[in-house]
N, C-alpha and C positions, 0 to 999 in steps of 0.2 A: 503494500500498499503506500510506503515512504517514497518509495522507488518509483513506484510510477507518482506520486507527486513530484518528487527531484525533479523527474523528466518533463512532466507539465512547467514546472517554474522555468527550466532551462529553455525551452519554447517560448516561453512568454516574455520572459528576458531577450532572446534573441528578435524576437517579433519588432520588440519596442526599442530595441537598439537599431533597430534597421529603419522605422519610422522615423525617428531622429533624424538619422541621413537624408530618407527621402525627402522628410520637411527640408531640409536645409537646402537641398538640389533645387524644391520648387518653392522656395520660400516669397519668392515673387507675385504669384499668382493667388487669386483669393477664392477658395475653393468652398471652405465651410461657415460656418455661422460665428464663430467663434474670433474669425476674421472681418468681420463686416462691424465697425462702431454704431450704425444704425440699428443692427438687431441688438446689438449688446447693452445701448440706451433701451430699448424697448423691454428685456426681459429684465433692468433693473427696473423699469417702472413698474412692473408688476411686484416684483419685491417689495419696494420700499415706496411707490408713489411716484416715482420723480424719475425719467429720464435722463440720468447720470450719464457720464462718460465712465469706461473702466470694468475690466471682464469680474463678474461674480461683485462689482460694487455696490449693488444692491444690497445683496445678504450683508457683507462687513459693514456698511452703515447700520442694517437692521441689528447686527448683532452687539454692536455700540451702544444703541437707543436700547436694544434687549438689558443691559446688564449697567446701565448709567453711567458713574463714575466709578465701577467695579472690574475697571480692565488699566492695564495690560493684565492677561494673563500671564501664570509666569512660566509654565513649562507642557509647552503642547506636544504632540504626537501627531504623526501623518504616515497615512500606509498608502503605497502605492505613489508616491510624492513626484515620479519623473525626474526632472532638472528641478524640483524645488521652489521655480519661480511663485506658482500662489503663495506659499507660505513666507517666503523671503519678502513677498509684499506686505502680509498681514505684518512681518515683526519690523519693514520699515514703517507702517502706519500704524503702530504701536497697539494693536491689540494682540498678538503676544509675545512676550521676551526673549522666549529662545523656544526651539524648536528640535525634536527628533523625528528624523526623516529616512522613512525607510524605502526601498526602492531594488527590485531584480537585477535591471539592467544596469552594467558596470558606465557605457557608453553616457547613460543620462545621468548617472553620480557623479561623474566626470565634468559632464556640462554645468549640473548645479553647481558644484564646488567653484569652476570658475565665476557662477554668475554672482555667488554669495562673495566673492572677493571683489568682485567691480562694486556691487553695492556697500561693500566694506560691513557685513554682517558674517562674516566669516567662523565667528568667534560664538553664534547664537544662532545658528545651525551646523547641526551634527548629522551625517547623511552615514546610513550603514546599509551593506548591501545583505538582504535577508527579506525573511517574511516576519512581520514584526507579530503578527499572531500565534506563530511557533515560537520566538523568543521571546516577548515579553509575557510574562505569566503572574508578577505581581499585581496586586490590587491594589485601585486606588493611588495611583502613583504619578498621573497626570491632571492637570487642570481644563486640559482644551483637547481634544477628538476633532481631527479636521479629514473630513471625505470631501473631495474636488474632484469628478469623476473618475475617478479609483475603485469605488465601493461598487460598484458594476461589475467590478473585474473579479470580484471575489465568488470563488463557487460555490460558497454557501452563505449567501448576505443575510442570514437569522447570526449564524454563529459570531458571523463579524461584526454585528450591532449588538450581539450579548455579551461581546468582548468588549468592547466600545463603552457599554453602561459599567463593566466589571473594572476595569482600568482606569476610569474615570474618578477623580474625586468629590464629593457631595458640595456644591455650588459652583462647579466645573461646567464649563460646555460642550454639548458636542452640537456639531458644524456638521451640515453635510448641500452641497451641489452637485446632483449627479444625473444622469440618464436612469431614468426609472420605468421607462416604456420596454415593450414585449423583449422576452427573452431570446437572443441569438437575434435580435432583430427581425423578429418573422411578423413584419407588419399584419395589422389589424385590414381586414377588406376595405374598412371604413376609411383605412389611414390611406391605402393604396388608390381609391378613388378620388379620394380628394387632391392628394399630390398630382397626380394623371391630371385632374380636370384642371390643376393650377398651371403646369406648364402646357396643357394644349391651347389653355387661352393667351400664353406671350408669344410675342412675334419671334420670328425667327432667329432673327440676332440675338434673343434670348439665351437659345438653346444649344449655340455654338459650343464646341469642344475647346476652354479655353488652352488645354494642350496640342489643339490641332483644330484651329479655327477653321478649315476646311471642310470639319466634318458634324454632323446635328447631335446633339443627344438623344434620346429615345423621350418623345413623351410621355409613353405609358411606363409607369415602373415596377418592378416584379422585385420578389424577394432571394436574397440569394437562400440556397439549402441550408438546412442546420450542419449538414456535412463540411460544406466547404467554410463556414463562420471559423467554424471548430478547427479546421484547417489551416486559415489564415491565423487565427488568436484563441485557442480554448478558454481564453477567461472572457472572452466578450460577450459581455450580458448574458451569461451565464445563468443569473438565478436575478435579473434585474426585477421582473414583476413582483417580487416577495421586500421588495424594499419599503414600499412605503408600510403594510403591515405589520413589517418588522419593528420599524420606528416606534410603532402606534403600540406595540406589544411592551417596547423595553422605556419609552419616552414617552407615555402619556402624555403631557402635555405639551409638546412639540408644537411650535409653531412651524406647517408645512404650506407653502404656498406650489401652484403646479403652475411651471412656465411653457408649457405648449412643445412646439417642435415637429409638430405633421408639417407645416409651411416650411417653415426655417430649416430644419434639419434634413427633412426626405426632399419635398420638391424644389429646392433651392439647393441642395447637394451640388456640387462640381460645376454649377454654372452662377455662383454669384459675382463671379470677375467680370462677369457681361452685364454687372447692372453698376452704374454712375449715381455714389450715393446722394449728391445733391439735385443731379439733372433726374433721376430715378423716386425721388423722394415719395410723391404721391404715390407711387405702385408700388413704392416699397409698404408705404403703410397702410394701403390696401390690403395687400398681400398678409402681414401681420394682423390686420383685422379678422381676415379668414382663420389665420391661426387660432385668435384668442376665441374665436365661437369655437372649433375644433379644441381646444382647453375644455371650454364651460360644459361639452357634449362630454367629458372624461375621455377624448382621445389626446393624452400626452406624452410625450417624451420625455423631460425631464421636472427637476421640481428641487425646492430646496427645502430645508428643516433644520432649525436651531430648537436647542432644549437647552433647562439647568436643570441637572441632577439635583433632586430635592432627597 
C-alpha cells in the first residue's frame, strides 16, 4: 500500500515539475482564468463584495475582517504549496507571520526558495519536500491551515480536512480557496451544455487557438475520460466533490462562498488570450453574469471557506 502511494506521489511530483516548465514556456499566453485580472476581480467581488484586484485577495480581506485585530497568525501550514507564491503573499500582507510549506515537486520548491529570497521572507517560510499529512502527527501545532487549489488534489479530502482540524489550535483559522467541482473533472451535462452554448455564440475570432491562430478550437466541449485524467495526474480532482460536505462536518460554522466557474473555467479555457480586457469588458461582464446564474443554480467549480476553530 505504501509502495503504491510512493509511486503515485512520484508521478504527481513529476507532473507538476513538468507543469512548471511548460508554464514558463507559454507565460505570454493567457489561457486560464487566473491570468485574467477581470475575472479575478469578479471572483473577489463574490467573496468580499468589492471587485478588488489580486488573486485570492477577496478571501484574504474576508479573513482579516473575520478576525479583526487578532492577526497575524503566528505559525501557518500549507499542503501542496507549489512555489509558495500564495503563502509568501500572505506573509507580505501580514495575515500570517511564518509558514511551514509542504510540496512534493523539488522543481517547485527550488522555484519557491528563490521567490522567498526575492521578497525578503526566506526566514519566514520553510519549504519541506514531502506529504504533510504523513509527516505532521502532532495535534494543535499550527494556528493557520492554508489550502489554495491543493485540497482538490488530496486522494481522500475528508481525511485531509479532519487532519486540518486536528493540527489546528483553538482560535486558529482554516482557510480554503479551491476547486470543489466534479471528481476527475467529469463535468455535468448541464455544465457542458452551458459552456458549449457560450462558445457557440462567440464570434470565431474568440475561438482561435492562441498556440496556432489559424486553427479554431471546438465550440462543443466534452469530458476527458477518467482514465485519461488519472494518466495525466493521479491526484487531479480525485475526491473534490466531498470537499464542501467534509468542511461542514469538521468546521460547521465555516463561511462558505461558491464562486462559480462553469463559464470562466470551462467555456473560456484556452481562449481567454483572444479577449481584450478593456475593449471586451462588456462581453466579459455578460459572460460572468451567465456564470453567476449557473452558480446560483448549484453548478460550481470553485468555492472559498473560512472557519475559526472553537
